[in-house]
LUMDREN-974652 format. One record per residue (C-alpha): x, y, z; residue number from 1; residue in three letters; chain. Coordinates in pm, whole numbers. Layout:
N
(pt (X Y Z) NUM 'ALA' 'A')
...
END
This chain:
257
(pt (2019 -680 -1063) 1 'MET' 'A')
(pt (1736 -499 -889) 2 'GLY' 'A')
(pt (1938 -174 -871) 3 'GLU' 'A')
(pt (2023 -192 -1241) 4 'ARG' 'A')
(pt (1658 -245 -1333) 5 'LEU' 'A')
(pt (1554 46 -1112) 6 'ASP' 'A')
(pt (1818 265 -1278) 7 'HIS' 'A')
(pt (1692 169 -1623) 8 'LEU' 'A')
(pt (1332 234 -1518) 9 'ARG' 'A')
(pt (1419 581 -1389) 10 'ARG' 'A')
(pt (1610 651 -1710) 11 'GLN' 'A')
(pt (1307 564 -1922) 12 'VAL' 'A')
(pt (1072 762 -1696) 13 'CYS' 'A')
(pt (1304 1063 -1712) 14 'THR' 'A')
(pt (1293 1057 -2092) 15 'GLY' 'A')
(pt (915 1034 -2092) 16 'LEU' 'A')
(pt (898 1315 -1837) 17 'ALA' 'A')
(pt (1101 1546 -2060) 18 'PHE' 'A')
(pt (878 1472 -2356) 19 'ALA' 'A')
(pt (570 1536 -2140) 20 'ALA' 'A')
(pt (709 1865 -2009) 21 'LEU' 'A')
(pt (772 2023 -2347) 22 'PHE' 'A')
(pt (478 1856 -2516) 23 'GLY' 'A')
(pt (244 1946 -2231) 24 'GLY' 'A')
(pt (343 2311 -2249) 25 'GLY' 'A')
(pt (272 2319 -2620) 26 'ALA' 'A')
(pt (-64 2142 -2581) 27 'VAL' 'A')
(pt (-164 2380 -2302) 28 'LEU' 'A')
(pt (-79 2682 -2516) 29 'ALA' 'A')
(pt (-268 2545 -2817) 30 'LEU' 'A')
(pt (-584 2428 -2636) 31 'THR' 'A')
(pt (-654 2577 -2293) 32 'VAL' 'A')
(pt (-492 2917 -2348) 33 'PHE' 'A')
(pt (-714 2999 -2651) 34 'PRO' 'A')
(pt (-1019 2908 -2439) 35 'LEU' 'A')
(pt (-903 3144 -2165) 36 'VAL' 'A')
(pt (-853 3413 -2431) 37 'SER' 'A')
(pt (-1213 3377 -2543) 38 'LEU' 'A')
(pt (-1344 3419 -2188) 39 'LEU' 'A')
(pt (-1097 3679 -2058) 40 'THR' 'A')
(pt (-1002 4021 -2193) 41 'PRO' 'A')
(pt (-639 4071 -2293) 42 'ALA' 'A')
(pt (-404 4198 -2027) 43 'GLY' 'A')
(pt (-319 4124 -1663) 44 'PRO' 'A')
(pt (-636 3925 -1585) 45 'THR' 'A')
(pt (-569 3684 -1871) 46 'ARG' 'A')
(pt (-202 3657 -1773) 47 'TRP' 'A')
(pt (-298 3578 -1413) 48 'ALA' 'A')
(pt (-532 3297 -1516) 49 'ARG' 'A')
(pt (-273 3146 -1747) 50 'ASN' 'A')
(pt (-9 3172 -1474) 51 'GLN' 'A')
(pt (-241 2974 -1247) 52 'ARG' 'A')
(pt (-275 2709 -1517) 53 'LEU' 'A')
(pt (104 2680 -1547) 54 'VAL' 'A')
(pt (127 2658 -1168) 55 'HIS' 'A')
(pt (-112 2363 -1156) 56 'TRP' 'A')
(pt (56 2199 -1456) 57 'LEU' 'A')
(pt (398 2214 -1288) 58 'PHE' 'A')
(pt (254 2109 -954) 59 'ARG' 'A')
(pt (101 1802 -1118) 60 'GLY' 'A')
(pt (422 1737 -1307) 61 'TYR' 'A')
(pt (630 1727 -988) 62 'VAL' 'A')
(pt (367 1504 -825) 63 'TRP' 'A')
(pt (394 1263 -1121) 64 'SER' 'A')
(pt (775 1252 -1097) 65 'LEU' 'A')
(pt (746 1165 -729) 66 'ARG' 'A')
(pt (483 898 -790) 67 'ARG' 'A')
(pt (697 743 -1065) 68 'LEU' 'A')
(pt (992 728 -826) 69 'GLY' 'A')
(pt (1209 951 -1045) 70 'VAL' 'A')
(pt (1279 1202 -767) 71 'ILE' 'A')
(pt (1199 1273 -403) 72 'GLU' 'A')
(pt (1104 1623 -288) 73 'VAL' 'A')
(pt (1081 1780 57) 74 'THR' 'A')
(pt (988 2143 115) 75 'VAL' 'A')
(pt (1042 2344 433) 76 'ASP' 'A')
(pt (830 2659 449) 77 'GLY' 'A')
(pt (597 2590 155) 78 'ALA' 'A')
(pt (313 2788 317) 79 'ASP' 'A')
(pt (530 3100 338) 80 'ARG' 'A')
(pt (625 3066 -27) 81 'LEU' 'A')
(pt (264 3021 -137) 82 'ARG' 'A')
(pt (160 3324 67) 83 'ALA' 'A')
(pt (433 3548 -75) 84 'ALA' 'A')
(pt (295 3813 -309) 85 'THR' 'A')
(pt (467 4098 -487) 86 'GLY' 'A')
(pt (817 3996 -381) 87 'VAL' 'A')
(pt (1134 3887 -555) 88 'MET' 'A')
(pt (1201 3516 -498) 89 'ILE' 'A')
(pt (1574 3452 -524) 90 'VAL' 'A')
(pt (1707 3096 -548) 91 'ALA' 'A')
(pt (2022 2909 -638) 92 'ASN' 'A')
(pt (2009 2703 -957) 93 'HIS' 'A')
(pt (2167 2354 -933) 94 'PRO' 'A')
(pt (1940 2163 -1175) 95 'THR' 'A')
(pt (1710 2191 -1474) 96 'LEU' 'A')
(pt (1404 2124 -1255) 97 'LEU' 'A')
(pt (1445 2427 -1028) 98 'ASP' 'A')
(pt (1205 2656 -1211) 99 'VAL' 'A')
(pt (945 2377 -1229) 100 'VAL' 'A')
(pt (972 2317 -854) 101 'LEU' 'A')
(pt (935 2684 -765) 102 'LEU' 'A')
(pt (653 2762 -1008) 103 'MET' 'A')
(pt (469 2457 -877) 104 'GLY' 'A')
(pt (491 2609 -528) 105 'LEU' 'A')
(pt (404 2970 -615) 106 'VAL' 'A')
(pt (47 3021 -746) 107 'PRO' 'A')
(pt (119 3358 -912) 108 'ARG' 'A')
(pt (475 3368 -1037) 109 'SER' 'A')
(pt (646 3591 -1289) 110 'GLN' 'A')
(pt (966 3509 -1479) 111 'CYS' 'A')
(pt (1216 3690 -1697) 112 'ILE' 'A')
(pt (1265 3466 -2001) 113 'VAL' 'A')
(pt (1487 3466 -2306) 114 'LYS' 'A')
(pt (1346 3686 -2578) 115 'GLY' 'A')
(pt (1397 3407 -2832) 116 'ALA' 'A')
(pt (1131 3200 -2655) 117 'LEU' 'A')
(pt (865 3449 -2764) 118 'TRP' 'A')
(pt (912 3329 -3122) 119 'ASP' 'A')
(pt (950 2961 -3034) 120 'SER' 'A')
(pt (706 2733 -3221) 121 'PRO' 'A')
(pt (671 2520 -2907) 122 'TYR' 'A')
(pt (677 2759 -2612) 123 'LEU' 'A')
(pt (609 3097 -2771) 124 'GLY' 'A')
(pt (234 3088 -2707) 125 'ARG' 'A')
(pt (297 2987 -2346) 126 'LEU' 'A')
(pt (536 3271 -2256) 127 'VAL' 'A')
(pt (324 3528 -2441) 128 'ARG' 'A')
(pt (0 3402 -2288) 129 'GLY' 'A')
(pt (135 3421 -1934) 130 'THR' 'A')
(pt (279 3769 -1977) 131 'GLY' 'A')
(pt (631 3661 -1885) 132 'TYR' 'A')
(pt (892 3934 -1923) 133 'ILE' 'A')
(pt (1140 3932 -2212) 134 'ARG' 'A')
(pt (1503 3966 -2112) 135 'ASN' 'A')
(pt (1590 4167 -2424) 136 'ASP' 'A')
(pt (1375 4467 -2334) 137 'LEU' 'A')
(pt (1537 4805 -2291) 138 'GLU' 'A')
(pt (1647 4854 -1926) 139 'PRO' 'A')
(pt (1372 5102 -1842) 140 'GLU' 'A')
(pt (1105 4883 -2003) 141 'ALA' 'A')
(pt (1235 4574 -1822) 142 'LEU' 'A')
(pt (1234 4757 -1490) 143 'LEU' 'A')
(pt (884 4888 -1554) 144 'GLY' 'A')
(pt (754 4542 -1641) 145 'ALA' 'A')
(pt (898 4402 -1317) 146 'CYS' 'A')
(pt (747 4689 -1117) 147 'ARG' 'A')
(pt (402 4643 -1271) 148 'ASP' 'A')
(pt (414 4266 -1222) 149 'SER' 'A')
(pt (498 4284 -852) 150 'MET' 'A')
(pt (242 4561 -801) 151 'ALA' 'A')
(pt (-21 4314 -928) 152 'ARG' 'A')
(pt (84 4069 -656) 153 'GLY' 'A')
(pt (294 3842 -876) 154 'GLU' 'A')
(pt (620 3712 -729) 155 'SER' 'A')
(pt (923 3749 -955) 156 'LEU' 'A')
(pt (1136 3431 -960) 157 'ILE' 'A')
(pt (1503 3508 -1018) 158 'ILE' 'A')
(pt (1808 3282 -1045) 159 'PHE' 'A')
(pt (2092 3534 -992) 160 'PRO' 'A')
(pt (2353 3304 -1145) 161 'GLU' 'A')
(pt (2180 3341 -1481) 162 'GLY' 'A')
(pt (2242 2975 -1559) 163 'THR' 'A')
(pt (2276 2648 -1373) 164 'ARG' 'A')
(pt (2560 2621 -1124) 165 'THR' 'A')
(pt (2869 2444 -1250) 166 'THR' 'A')
(pt (2909 2139 -1019) 167 'PRO' 'A')
(pt (3184 2184 -763) 168 'GLY' 'A')
(pt (3197 2562 -798) 169 'GLU' 'A')
(pt (3054 2819 -554) 170 'PRO' 'A')
(pt (2761 3032 -674) 171 'PRO' 'A')
(pt (2859 3349 -856) 172 'ARG' 'A')
(pt (2575 3599 -890) 173 'PHE' 'A')
(pt (2523 3856 -1161) 174 'ARG' 'A')
(pt (2429 4203 -1048) 175 'ARG' 'A')
(pt (2109 4237 -1253) 176 'GLY' 'A')
(pt (1878 4103 -983) 177 'PHE' 'A')
(pt (2033 4336 -725) 178 'ALA' 'A')
(pt (1987 4638 -952) 179 'ASN' 'A')
(pt (1618 4550 -991) 180 'ILE' 'A')
(pt (1574 4490 -617) 181 'ALA' 'A')
(pt (1738 4815 -514) 182 'THR' 'A')
(pt (1572 5031 -780) 183 'MET' 'A')
(pt (1226 4891 -706) 184 'LEU' 'A')
(pt (1286 4866 -331) 185 'GLU' 'A')
(pt (1160 4508 -346) 186 'ALA' 'A')
(pt (1154 4262 -60) 187 'ASP' 'A')
(pt (1348 3942 -131) 188 'ILE' 'A')
(pt (1236 3593 -30) 189 'GLN' 'A')
(pt (1536 3360 -18) 190 'LEU' 'A')
(pt (1502 2996 -128) 191 'VAL' 'A')
(pt (1775 2732 -122) 192 'THR' 'A')
(pt (1752 2423 -347) 193 'ILE' 'A')
(pt (1968 2122 -263) 194 'ILE' 'A')
(pt (1978 1807 -478) 195 'CYS' 'A')
(pt (2160 1490 -369) 196 'ARG' 'A')
(pt (2285 1319 -575) 197 'PRO' 'A')
(pt (2301 1586 -842) 198 'LEU' 'A')
(pt (2105 1536 -1162) 199 'THR' 'A')
(pt (2020 1741 -1470) 200 'LEU' 'A')
(pt (2312 1971 -1403) 201 'VAL' 'A')
(pt (2488 2207 -1639) 202 'LYS' 'A')
(pt (2670 2028 -1920) 203 'GLY' 'A')
(pt (2516 1688 -1844) 204 'GLU' 'A')
(pt (2267 1516 -2080) 205 'PRO' 'A')
(pt (1931 1412 -1935) 206 'TRP' 'A')
(pt (2000 1040 -1977) 207 'TRP' 'A')
(pt (2290 1053 -1729) 208 'MET' 'A')
(pt (2062 944 -1445) 209 'VAL' 'A')
(pt (2243 894 -1110) 210 'PRO' 'A')
(pt (2262 549 -956) 211 'SER' 'A')
(pt (2043 661 -665) 212 'ARG' 'A')
(pt (1713 845 -677) 213 'ARG' 'A')
(pt (1780 1221 -649) 214 'PRO' 'A')
(pt (1639 1395 -344) 215 'ARG' 'A')
(pt (1543 1760 -377) 216 'PHE' 'A')
(pt (1520 1970 -63) 217 'HIS' 'A')
(pt (1365 2315 -100) 218 'VAL' 'A')
(pt (1432 2539 200) 219 'GLN' 'A')
(pt (1235 2864 223) 220 'VAL' 'A')
(pt (1470 3092 416) 221 'GLY' 'A')
(pt (1451 3441 554) 222 'GLU' 'A')
(pt (1278 3733 388) 223 'ARG' 'A')
(pt (1492 4041 338) 224 'LEU' 'A')
(pt (1319 4373 388) 225 'ASP' 'A')
(pt (1387 4638 125) 226 'ALA' 'A')
(pt (1481 4885 398) 227 'SER' 'A')
(pt (1819 4708 422) 228 'GLN' 'A')
(pt (1941 4869 99) 229 'TRP' 'A')
(pt (1746 5196 98) 230 'MET' 'A')
(pt (1994 5390 315) 231 'GLY' 'A')
(pt (2285 5393 70) 232 'TYR' 'A')
(pt (2383 5712 -106) 233 'LYS' 'A')
(pt (2468 5523 -424) 234 'TYR' 'A')
(pt (2245 5247 -558) 235 'ARG' 'A')
(pt (2542 5073 -720) 236 'SER' 'A')
(pt (2703 5035 -378) 237 'LEU' 'A')
(pt (2384 4885 -236) 238 'ALA' 'A')
(pt (2362 4642 -530) 239 'ALA' 'A')
(pt (2722 4525 -486) 240 'ARG' 'A')
(pt (2670 4474 -114) 241 'LYS' 'A')
(pt (2351 4276 -178) 242 'LEU' 'A')
(pt (2530 4049 -426) 243 'VAL' 'A')
(pt (2810 3976 -179) 244 'ARG' 'A')
(pt (2563 3920 103) 245 'GLN' 'A')
(pt (2363 3663 -91) 246 'LEU' 'A')
(pt (2668 3485 -231) 247 'GLU' 'A')
(pt (2792 3437 125) 248 'GLU' 'A')
(pt (2446 3329 240) 249 'TYR' 'A')
(pt (2417 3058 -26) 250 'TYR' 'A')
(pt (2771 2933 18) 251 'MET' 'A')
(pt (2695 2884 388) 252 'GLU' 'A')
(pt (2359 2717 321) 253 'CYS' 'A')
(pt (2500 2482 59) 254 'LEU' 'A')
(pt (2799 2393 279) 255 'ALA' 'A')
(pt (2561 2298 562) 256 'ASP' 'A')
(pt (2337 2108 320) 257 'GLY' 'A')
END
């Protein structure tokens, strides 16, 4: 009886948490962001301040989920992730909460987001106010935006799979992140996210809460120096090798986890 009540409680809290996440983003964009705009000139300084606000919002959100008993979270190497600046942060993508976890750990983070979000009535002000990068830009413009962002000290969070991992299948990475890394000669900070039991996975509705409280383990791994892929005659060859290298790395990490 106690387990069933706990399951029901977590189900209700999960629903409230989803409403708070989307509602909170909209409220932030409609209230605090305009205040920042009044006090800060348009451009990178305003984006940086809004990114900090999102960081603290997500950090508080994860804290609330833990306090409510919805999830458990452990992080190995959080200090290294917080100290990372101007790098590409690459992570696997098992659940819907991954971006929230990472942005709550990285004070100045940059994301590549769907272009449709820029016109969203709920999140449009948020993605525009933070200076996040549209994914429908022309290739040269997208590359330039990533270069400028990392030059300002922002860390670019990338999920190379492009979508959440299908449960039971190994990670399959798209080459876009590798093209950006090799063309910009960017260092890569590897992060592995493990969730047991799985929740909020691809193709599963939010109310399918597992019988046990999910435990998230965020492991900050090695940092790859850009010099590893600067010696290739052809950039496409370096990008393919980087994709294979990271697919093998994550398969090994997830098998051990």
